[in-house]
N, C-alpha and C positions, 0 to 999 in steps of 0.2 A: 558547500557554501551555506546550506541550510543549518548544518551543525554549528558552523562558526557564528551565524546570526543568532541562534538560540543561546550560544555561550555568551555572546556580547550582551544580549538582553538580560540574561541572568546576572551578569556582572553589574550592569547598569541598575537593575532593581536592588541588588545588594548595596550598591553605592548610595542610592537615594535613601536607604533606610538608616544609614549611619554616616555622619560627617567624617569620622576618622577613617572609615572604609574608603571614602572618596579619595583621600590622600594616598592611601596605599595602592588602590587600584590604579590611580593616576601615575603613581611613582614607578610602576612596573615598566613603563615605557621609557624611563630615563636611563640612558646607558651610563654605567660607571666607567672610569678610565680603563683603557685597554692595557695600560702599563702594569706589569706585575708588581705585587708588593715586595719590598726589599727588607722589611723588618723581620728579625728573627723571632721576636716575641709575638704574642697574639695581637690581632688587629685592634687598634684603639676604638673605643666606643664612647659616645657622648653621655656623660653622667647626667646632664640636664634634661635629657629626653628619654632616659631608660624606662621610666614608668609608663610614659605615653606609648613607647614602642611596644611593650608587652601587651597593653590593652588593645591597641589598634590592630596588632598582628593577629590576636586571637579572634577578633570580631570579623576579620576579613580574609581568613585563611582559605575558605572555600572559593570565594570570588577571585582571589589572587591566583590560586592554582589554575582555575579555568582560563583566566586571562593569559597566564604564562603559556598555556598550550596553544593559544591562538596568535601570540605575538612573537614567538621565537624566530619566525622566518621573516618578520617585517624589518625594514630598515629602521634604525633608531631615530626617534623623533629629535629634532633639533631643540635647543633650549628656547629658541624664539617661539616655536610651536607650543611648547609647554607653557610659556608665559601667557600666550594668547588664550590657550584653553583654560589656564588657571584663572585668568581675569574674568572670562565669560562665565565659567561655571561656579567658581567659589569666590573670586575676588581675593585680594591679599590676605583676608582673614583666614584662608585655608592654611597659612603658615603662622603659627604662633611665634611670639618673640623668642621662645626657647629654641627655635630652629632657624634663627637668623645669626649670621656671623659677619661682623664688620671688621675688616683688617686692611692694613697698608703693607706695601712692599718697600722696604728701605734698604739702602746699601750705599757703598762708595761708588763713584762713577765707574762705568764699564765693568761692573761685577755681574751684570746679567739680570737686572730688574725687569726691563721691558721684554726681554726674551722669555723670562719666566711667566710674565703676565700673558704673553702669546700662547704658551703651552697650556696654561690653565684654561684659557678661553677655548682652545682647540680640543683639549681632552674632555671637556664637559659639553661639547657640541654647541656651545653658545654661538660660535661663528662657523658657518659651513666651510668645509675644507677648500672649496673653490674660491672663497672670499678671503682666506687667510693670507696675510702679507707680513713681512718682518716689521717689527715695531708698529703693530696694529693700532695701539692706543696713542702713539705719537702722531697726531693728525696734522701737525704743522709741517710745511715743507722745510722750514728751517731746522726742525728737530731731526728730520730724516737726513738732511744734508750734513749736519754736524755730527750725527750719531749720538745725540744726547737728548735727555728728557728735560724740557723747559717748564712745562705746565703739568700739574697733577691731573690725572685722568681717572675717572671712576667707571666701573662696569659691574653688572649684576649677573650672576650665573646660578644655575640650579645644579646640585650634585646629590646623587643617591649614595649614601654611605654604605659600604660593604659590611660595616660592623653591625648596624641595626636595621638596614633596609629602608631607612627613612630619607625623605627628600629634605635637603637643607638649602637655604638661600644664602649665598656667599656674595657679599658686597666687597669688591676689592678696589683699592685705590693705588695706582702706580705713581710713584713720586720721583722728583729729580734727585740726582746724586751729587751735583756740584755745590760747593760751599756758597756760591752766590744765590742759590735758590733754596736755602734752608727754610725761608719763610713759607714756601709752598709745602715743605715737609711738615712743619709745625701745625699748619692748618689742617692737613689731611689726618694727622694723628689725633686731633681733637674730635674727629668724627668716627673714631674706631675704638674697639676694645682690645685689639691684638695687632701684632706686627710680625711680618716675616723678615728676619734679618738675613739678607743674602750676603755670603762671604765667598770670594773667589778661592777655591781650594789650592790654587797655585800661587796667588799673591798674598793671601792671608789678610789679617786685620790692617786697615789703613786709616788715615786720619778721619775721613768723613764717616767711616764705620763707627768710630767712637762717638762722634758728634751726634749721629742719628740715634745711637743707643741711649745716650743721655736724654735726648728729647723724648724718646719712648718711655723711659723710666719716669720722667717728670709728669707724663700723662697717665701713669699707672697702667701701662699696657702689658699684656701677656706677650712675651717675646719668644718666637720659635726660630732658633738658628737653622739656616739652610746652607749646607756646603755645596756650592755650585761648581760646575766645570770639573767634576771628578774624573771625566774621561780624558782630560788633557795629559800628555806625557809628563809634564812638570808638576802635576797635582800631587799634593802631600796631605791628604785629609787628616791623618793622625796628628801631624804637627800643627795644623791649623786648629784642630779641635782643642789641643792643649793651649794654644794661644787664646782662644775664646774663653777658656776656663780661667787662665791665669791673668789675662789683661782686663777682661770685662767682668769676670766673675759670674757668668751665666751658668745655669744648670744645663749641661749638655746631654742629659738623659733622653731628651726628646729631639735631639739633633737629627736632621734628615740629610742624607747624602744624595745629591741629584746632579743631573745635567740638563739644564733647560733646553739646550740646543738639540740634544738627541732624544729627549723625553724620558730619561732615566729618573725614577723616583717621584714622578709627578703625582701618582696615586697616593704615595706616602704623604706628600705635602698636603693633599686635599683631606686625607683622613686626620692628619695632625691638626689642621685648622678646625675641623669639626670637634675634635676631642679637647684641644687645649685652649682655643680662643673662647672666652666666656660670651654668652649671649647678652644682648642689651637688657637692661633692667626692665621688668614688666611695666606696662602702662599703669600709672597711678590713678587714672580716671580724672586727672586735672584738665585744665584748658589746653588747647592746642598750642604747642611751642616747637619751633624748629630753628636750628642754627644754620646760617648761611656760611658755607665754607668756600664757595667759589661762585663766579657768575661770568656771563659774557653778554655781548650785545649782538642781537640779530636784527638786520635792517627791516625785516618783515614782521617779526614777533616781538620786537623790543628786547628788554632785558630778560635773560633766562637765568633763573636763580637755581643753584645747586645746593641742596640742604640735607641735613640730617634731622629727621623727626624725632624729638625727644619725648613729647607727651601728646596725647590726643590724635586727631586725624584731620586731613584736609582733602577736599574733592573739588572738582570743577563746579563753578558757580558760587563758591564761598567768597565772601569779602574778607580780605586779609589786611592786617595792619603791621607795618614795620616800626618797631618800637623806637629805634634811634632817630630815624628820619620823620616819624609820625605820619608817613604817607599811607594811604589806603587805596587798594585796587581790587578789582574783581578777577578771580582766578579763571583763566580761559583754558588751562590745561595743566594736568599733573602727570608725571610719568616716571619711568625708571631708565637707567642707562644700561644698554645691553650689547655692546657699548653704544650703539646708536640709540637715540631717544625713542622710547616706546610709550605711548600714552596708556595710562591705567585709570581705573575708576576712582581709586582713593589711595592715599599714602597714610600709613599708620605708624605708631610709635615704634622706634627701632629701625625703621627703613631709611634708606638713602635714595634720593630721587631728585627730580627737578620740578620747577613751577614756572608757569608763564602767566602773566597778568597784564599784558599790553602796557608794560612800563616803558615810558619814553625818556624819562629823566634818569640819567645814570646815577645821580646822587640819592635816589630813593632807596636803592637796594645796595647796601654796603656790606662787604665781607665782614663777618663777625656779628652782624645784627641778628636780632631775634624776630621771627615772624609769629604772629598770633591771629586768631580770628577776631574781626572787628566786633561781632556780636558778643563774644565772650569777654572782650576787653571792656565794652560798655557795661555789660552786666556786672563785672567785677568792680568797675568804678562806681556804679550806682549802689552796689552792696556796701562798699566802704564809705561812700559819701564823700563829696568834694572836700569837705573840711578836714577829713581824717588822713588824706593822702600825704600831706607834708612834702610834696615834691617827688614822692615815690611813684613808681608805676603800679597800677592795679594788678597787673600780672608781672611777676618778677622776670626780668630778662635773664637769659642764659649767660654764663661766663663766656665772654667773647675771646678775642685774640689781643695780645699786647701789640701795640703799634710797632711796626718795623722802624729801625733807626737807620737812615741812609748813611752809607760810608763814603760814597764818592759823589761829587757834584760836577755838573758840566752845563754849559749853555747849549740849547738847541734852537737854531734859527732857520726859518725857511729861506731858500735861495731867492724865491719870488715873494716879495712883500705881500702880494695879494693872497698868498696861501696861509696867512697868519691865522685867520678864523678856522680854516680847515685843520691846521695843526692843533689849535686849542680843542676842537671837537675830538680829534683823534687821540689826544692825550687823555681826555675825559673817558673815552671808551676803553682806552688801553688800561687806565687805572682800575676800571671796573673788572677787568680780567687779570690784572696784576696789581694787587693792593700794596706792594712794596714800593711803587713809584710815588714820588712826591714832585710837585712842580708849582712854580709861581711865575708870574710875568716878569720879564727882564728887558731892559732897553739898553742897547749898545750903540754908540755913535758910529761905529764902523759896520756893525751887522744889522742894525735896525731893531725891530721888535721880535722878541722870542720868549723863551722860557728857561728859567733856571731849574734844572731837574736833579733829583737825588736818586741814587741807586745803591744796591747792596754790594756792588763790585764792578770791575771792568767788564767781565763777561756779561753781566746783567745789563750794563749800559750798551754794549755792542749789540746784544740781542734786541733790546727795545728800539734802538736806532734802525736796525734792519727791518724789524716788524713794521715800524712806522712807514718806512719807504716802500715796503712791499704791499702791505695790506691797505694802506691809505693813499698810495701813489703820490708821495711827497718827496721833494728834493730838499735835503736838509744839509746844514753845516753844523757840525758838532765841535765845540771848543775843547781845549785840553782839560782833562779831569783834575779836580782838586779835592782836598779833604777840608773839613771844617776846623778852622783855627779859632782861638780866642785871644783877644788883646785886652789885658787887664791894666788898669791905671788906678793908682791910689792903694790905700790899705784899709782893712777893717770895714766899717760901715760906709765909708766914703768911696770904697772901691767900685769902679764902673767896669763892666765887661761888654766888649763889642764882639759880635759874632762875625767871623770872616769866612764866607763861603765862596768867595771869588777873589782872585788876586787883586783886582782893581780896588777892592775895599781896604786893602792893607795900607796903613799909613807909610809914607816914604821916610819920615823921621820918627824913630821909635824912642825918643828921649822920655825917660820916666815911665816907660811902658814895658810890660812883660808879654811876650808872645808864647802862648801855650799850644802845644801840638798834641794830637791824640796818639796814644800808644796802644798796641795790640799785643796780646799774648799768642805767640805762634807755636804750635806743636807740630813737629815734623817727624814722620815715621819713615825710616830709611834702612836699607841694608848697612850694616856696621862698617863696611869697607869704604863708604862715602862720608864718614863723619868728618874727616879733615876738610873736604871740599865745602861741606855745609857750614862748618865753623868759619871758614874763610869768607864765605858769602855773608854770613851774619855780621862779621866785623866790618865788611865793606858798607853795609847798610845801617851802621850805627846801632847795631843790636847789642843787647845785654844777655849773655848766656846765663840761664838759670839752672838748668839741670840736663844731665844725660843719663838715661835709663836704658839698660839692656833687657829687652823683653825676652830674647833668646840669645844664644851665643852669636847669631848672625843678624839679628834685627834689633834696632835701638830707636828710642824716641828722644829727640832733642827739643828743649823748650827755650824759647827766646822771647824777650820783650823788645819790640822793634817799632819805630815810628810808622804809623799807618801810611804816610806819604811814601815811604820806601817800599811798602808791600804792594801798593796798588799799581805800580808801574810795571816792571818786568821781573819782579822777584820770583813769581811762580815759573816763568819761562826759564830763568837762570837756574832755579832749583832742579827742574826737569833735565836741563842740559848738563848740569854738573854731576847728576846721578844716573845718567843714561835712561831717564824716565821712570826709575824705580821708586823715587821718594814721593810722598804725598804730604799735604799740609792742611791745617785747619787753624783759623785765627778768630780771636774774640776781643772786642774793645774792652780795655780795662780802665784807663784814666787819662787825664790831660797832664802834661809835664812841661816845664819851661824849655824853650828851644832857642838857639841862636840862629834865627831865620831872617831872611831878607826877601824883598820882592825883586824878581828879575824881569825887567821890562824889555820889550823888543820894539825897535823902530825900523820901519821899512820906508825907504826914501824920505827919511827924517820925520816921519809921522808915526805916532804911537799906534801899536796894534794890540789893544787890550786883550783880545781873545788868545793871543800867543803868550801873554805874561804868565809867569809861574812863581811859586814860592819855594825857595830852596834853602838848604843849610849854607851858612856863610863859607864853610870850608870847601864846599863843592860848587860854589857859584861860578868860579872862573871856568872850571871844567865843563859844567853844564852849558854855560854861555857859548863856549867855543863849539861844542857839539851841536847846539841848537842852530847857531849861525851857519855852520857847515851844512846841516840838513836842509835849512831853508834855501840856501844857495842852489842846491841841487833840485829842489822841488818847485821853486817859483820860476815860471817861464821867463825867458829873456824879453826885454822890451826894446823900443826904439831909442831908449836913453839909458844911461848908467843908473843902476839901482843899488844904493848902499844899504846894507843890513847891519844893524847894531844891537848888541845886547848890553843893557845898562842897569846899574844899580844907582838909583837916584839920577844925578847928572853925570856920573862917572861911566864912561864906556869901557867895558872889560873885554869885549870881543867884537870883531867886525869883519865883514866880507863885502865884496862888490860883485854884482852881476853885470858883466860887461854887456854893452848894448849890441843889438844887431846893426850891421853897417851896410849902408847902400853905397855902391861905388858910383859917386856922382861924376867922376872923371872918365867914366867909360866912353862917353861921347866925344871926349877931347882926344884928337889924334895928333895934335901938335900945336904950334902956335906959341904965343907969348905965355910965359909962366904966370903972369898976373891974372889971366883968365881962370886958370886952375885955382889960384889962391882965392879969388872971389867966390867961386863955387864952394870951396871948402869952408870959407868964413860964413857963407849963407847957410850951409848945412849945420854948422856949429851953433849959430843963432837959433835955428829952428829946434835943435835938440835941447838947447837951454830953455827955450820957451815951453817945450813939451815936458821937460823935467819938472818945471815949476807948476804946470797945470795938469800933468798926466796922473792917472790913477793906476795903481798896481793891483791886479786881481790875484788874490791869494787862493790857491786851490785847497780843497778839503784835505788832501794829503799833507799839506803844510801844518794844518792844525793838529793832525794826528801825530806829527813828528815829535811833539813834546812827550807823548805817551811812551814812545819807543826809546827815549833817551835812557842810557845807563847812568843813573845818578851817583854812581860810586865815585868818591873823590880820589880814590887811589889809582884810577886808571886814566889814561889820556889817549 
């Protein structure tokens, strides 16, 4: 014990004499991944830190060797312990920006992003083995139930490179894979310098793989391709590697073959991150600036802001200013995600972390806003002078994010009118956490007060509805989704344009008017055997076939231009059904085009039901009307009176059905006697039902509103 104590004292004395020695002595306790290297070439090394590696290793060789002799038999320290020691001894300045790597994990849905994130956290001892669970970063119950990532999640780990023996800070961001959550991916990529492109070695490149690659290239990120699931019997790494080369055009010299589930190749991935992902640019010495890439509302701490520090530093007690909202708050806590929130003394340039400032107004901290120090802002304004600003900010804001464009709109109403204020507050807090949501107040004669909400797709809409009901304990009615149409009248400078985001706004008479509907470009990746079924589906949905390309002899991509209204219903479900689940798709809005469209109204008991109205193509109106009426007949419960259901275009009824009434046997008590007594009882019952029909109200269940979504709008089927 005495020998060990003397050795530790000598190491501590050597550490105090040189800052670089502290890092190396400290780093000897950080375990590298236990998974063996799979590269045939020499281990990759970081070019950005080679010079610092040689100098620090020479100055600390004696102390490091003595530490090694005393720590070989110790259990490896967890990354959490290392962070706490680092903050207390050195602070974040112990890691220069050259040893920070910020990267995202991007892929098509179900290609293994979240599982890979789990293995990275586990192999670097960021999370203790007893605390590891599947989809660790997916902290919402809804994410675990559906098996998908809905929200981007960040985590910070320490990794000791086997190439140079230095400790690196790796900030990873796990992103969603579904097309409806592309906005989450774009925001995470703006906070990174690199991206891991995960491709399933058995499935190959799919639609969202390409979409995410294009987003990464737009942000000038270094892309590292990862072939995941190589241990599957159906895996074909060589074929998929050629697909990546030919289809995407990526350099596959740094490709890593791995299996996130079994842990194969995890150390190779970590070494590739250190070698290929560039470090953040050095601090320029300018004022503090940080970009908000996400936020959430905590009932006890207020708004928690997740940010990427670009310049300067911030610590507890500083007063910060949000440039877009012009709000100022005192910082109560700064920290890192590990993946749980861990407070630190300070955040510096290049780091990713969180900030708390007791912010109660959700509008003060918006995604894409720039944070700066209030003192530096005032000093810059004073230096420039009030007259020289010309409307410009004294401290230039960082390039934020382009506003998301909602694709699908629907009405959300509380079942209980007293919950309207609760719904408004819940939507405000939800938009803080999901910047792609838009909403504005809406009033309906049948539904009362609610909100007209915009979403990026049907899955996005369904997830938001379920989160509102679960997280805020609300009972909601969601109307049928619609897209945004335009009604144009006149020509040239005299032309007027009316935006139609709900069917009730569509004029009944369209004389001298043009209805413009949005079209999207749909790219479908599929096995070539299913090309015929996909072309048939495209024709049913009024699609225009643009191109068919064969990526390989067995895989092809089909490009269509299709009205958005035909895509947001059940197009994706039909695509999966007709291709046995093998096809994938990605779509993008291109333009508005004229369409022969009409408003299909629904009347229940001769009263209009605006939430059930929809806009359809005139050729499909009768088919859709019959299907809608049949669905409503099954879903609306029987009443004590007859309930007619009608589908109308203007005043013309194109489909109808009747829900027969429940019947009470008023003659049960009559065992005989004159027939006139029975007639009187039946006439009395008929009068009562007539009066009930005139005064009664029909309660329409939520399932009836969702029936419009599930309709197959193809005109060729009946």
